[in-house]
N, C-alpha and C positions, 0 to 999 in steps of 0.2 A: 531388447528391453530399452525403452526410450527414457532417457534421463532429462530432467528439467534443467534448463540453463540457469546459471547463477544470476542473481539480481545484478542489474546494471548499476554503475556508480550513481546515476541519477535516481534510480529507484531506491537505493540505499539512503541517499540524501533525503528523499521525500519521506521515507519511513522514519528517519531520525527527526525530521522536522515535525511530523505528525505526533510522534511520541512526546517531544518536548513541549509542543503547543498544547496538547491535552493536559499535561502536567501543570503548565502555567495558567491556562485559560479555562480548563474544565470541559472543553469541546474541541473538535477538530478545526483546522484552519479552512478558509474558503479556497476555491480554486485560484483566485487572483492572488491571495496571500501566499499560497504555495509557489505559484509561478514567480512571483517577485523575489522569493527567497532562494529558489534553486536555479534561477536564470532562464526561465521559460516565459516568453512574452505571449505565446498563444495559449488561450484557455483550453482549446481542444487538445493540445499536446499534453497539458497537465491532466485533463480528463482521461486521455488514453493511458497515461502512466498509472493513474489511480485505478482504472479498470483492470489493468494487467495485475496490479497488486491484489485487487479484489478477487480476480480469477484464480490466483495462487492461494487464496485463503488467508492472506496476511492482514487484510483489513476488511471490514464490512461496514455497511451503512444501513441503519434501520429506516431512515427517511430518504427523501429524494435528494436533499442537499448533501454535498460532500462534507460540509461542516459537522454533520452528524456521524461521521465515520468513526469507527472504533478499531483498535488494534486487536488482532486475533492471535492466539498462540499457534506457532507453526505445528502442523500435523506431522507425526512421525512417518518416515518412509514406509510405503506398503511393501509387504513381503509376499512372495509367491507361495503357492501351496506346498512346494517342496521344502520350505524352511521350517516346517512345524516340528 
């Protein structure tokens, strides 16, 4: 059974930033705003981290821009057939 790795320190920082930014501004931060606050100068590095969070189901974006991202509730772990 393959277990998902825990979030990196940087991914946790990005999630905290997105959460507080949405509370304060009503929408998600841009890639450049995220990079400036978590210490990433490359927008492609920020986009990669955001894509990893989206792949895990922790954030989603209804539009093309990352500023439209939304936080998602973490999904409960899946159980095998034998645990019913």
